[in-house]
N, C-alpha and C positions, 0 to 999 in steps of 0.2 A: 691226803694229799694237799700238797702245800702250793697253791694257786699265787701268781704274782702278777700284778698289774701295775705297770708304769706309764703316767701320764706327762708330757711335758706340754705347759701352756706355749701360747703361740711367741712369747716373749724369749722362750728358751733359755730363761736364766732362773727358773723354776723347775724342780723335778718334783713328781709324786710318785712313791712307791707304795703299794699296798700288797700286802701278805698275809696268809693265814696259816698258823704253825699249829702242828699236833703238839701242843704243850701248854700248860698251864700260864697265865699272865704273869705270875712272881718269877718264874723260871726265865722266860724271853726276857724280862726286864733285867734280871741278874747277869744274862749273856751279855749286855752292854755295859755293864757297872761293877761286876765283880772281876777283880785281876788275875784270879786263878783261872777263870773261864775265857780270858782274852786270848790265851796261846792256842787253845783249841779252836776258837774262831776263826783267827788270822793265819793259823797253821805254824809248823814247825820252825823254830829258830825265833819265835817273837818273845821279846823280853820285855815285860811291863816295867818301865823306870818311873812312874809315877801315876797314882790314880785316886784322887781326892774328889770324892764324889759328893760334892754340897756345890749350891750355888758359889760362883766364885771360884772353885775347886779346878784343877787343871788335871789333864792327863798327858800323857806321854808314852809311846812304846815303839819299839823298834821292830820291824818285821823284814822279812826276805826282800821286800819291795820297798823300804825307806823308812824314814820316820814318820809316825802317825802323832799328832798333838793337837790339842785343842782345850776350850774352857767349858765348864758346865755353866749354864746360863740360869734354868729351873731344874730343880729335881722334886718329882712328886711320885714317889714309889708307889706302886708298880704302875700307875697311870700314864705319866708324863715325863719327858725328857728333853730340855733344849740344850744344845750345846755347838760350840764351833767345832766344825771339822774341816782341817786343812784352810781352804780359802772361804767356806761358805758356811751359813747358818743351818743348822739340821733341827727339825723339830720332829720329835718321836711320840707317837701316840698308841698305848697298849690298851686295845679293847678286850674285857673278857668276855668270852664265849664258852664258859664253862671250862671244861677241859682243853679247850683250843684258844688261840688268841689271835685278832687280828692287829698287826703292826704297820701304822701308817706313817711313813717318812715324808717329810716336806723339806727340800734342800733350796736355800736361796743363795745364790753367789752373791758375796759381799763385795761392795765398793767402797773405798775410801772410810773402810770400818763400819759402816752403816748398813745393813741388810736392805734398804731400799734403793740404795745408791750404785748400781753396776755398771761397769764399761767393758768394752771390748777386750782388754788386759785381763781383767777378772773372768769373762766369759772364758777365754783361753788358757787360764790357770786352772778353771773348774772343768775343762775338757779334757785336761791332762789329769786331773784328780779322776774324773770319771772313768778314763781310759785306764788308770792304775786301778779302780775298783774292779772294772771289768775284767782285767788281768788275772786279780785275785780269784774272780768267780770262773775264769776258763781255767786256771790252775786246779782248782778244785774237782772241776768236772773232768779234768783230764786224769787227775789222779783216780779217781772213781773209775773211768774206763780201763785204767791201765790194771787196776786189781780186778776189774770183772774180767779182763783178757787173760790175766793170769790164772784166774780160778778156772775159766772155760779151758785155756790150755792144758791145766794140770788134769780136769776131768778127761779131757779127750786122750791124754797120755793113758790115764787109768782104765779108759774103756778099751783102748789098742791093745794093752796089756792082758787085760783080761779076757778079751776076744782070743787071743793067741794062746791064751792059757798059761801064761809065764807070768809067775808072780814071786819068783825068787826063790832060792835055797830053802828058807824057812818055812814055807806052805808046801814043799814037796811036791808040787805038782810037775813042771818041766824044771830040770836044774840049769841053771845059769851057768855058762864057760865061766871057768875061772879067770879072775883078772890079770890081766899080762903086765908083768913088771919091766918095767925099762931098767937097762943095764948102765 
């Protein structure tokens, strides 16, 4: 199971998210740094335009929700990644738990280009970014629910058909009436 813990300190300009993934550390790290995996993570239609994973390197990709871009500040594969992400500084630490990984994300809103100086405008921009991230998560959950509902509806239809004994001409139980043709 993947448990997530979100902590927001009193100043509300820092957020910490901790999550345990059922995957090895190298793989979880690669999901953040491999341009081939970014579209799977961000969703259909995501196009990676730039991904230079090294200190000072930048990244940019287009998603259904807009452009995502930033700069890598530290890259210590597969243990630590520090990057700018939209308008905040994000530190990612990947803790090896054998065949599982604990990912700790610390985000600090930047003000005047420095992570230690944040103002109300930066907080507002960060809030917009957080709402964008939340929309991405909701979209993923919604798509999962829709797929589950589709599977449940298909199973219910199959049960009704089997209960009535109608399985189609091919199986020979109860013949289906011929299809009507419109003239």
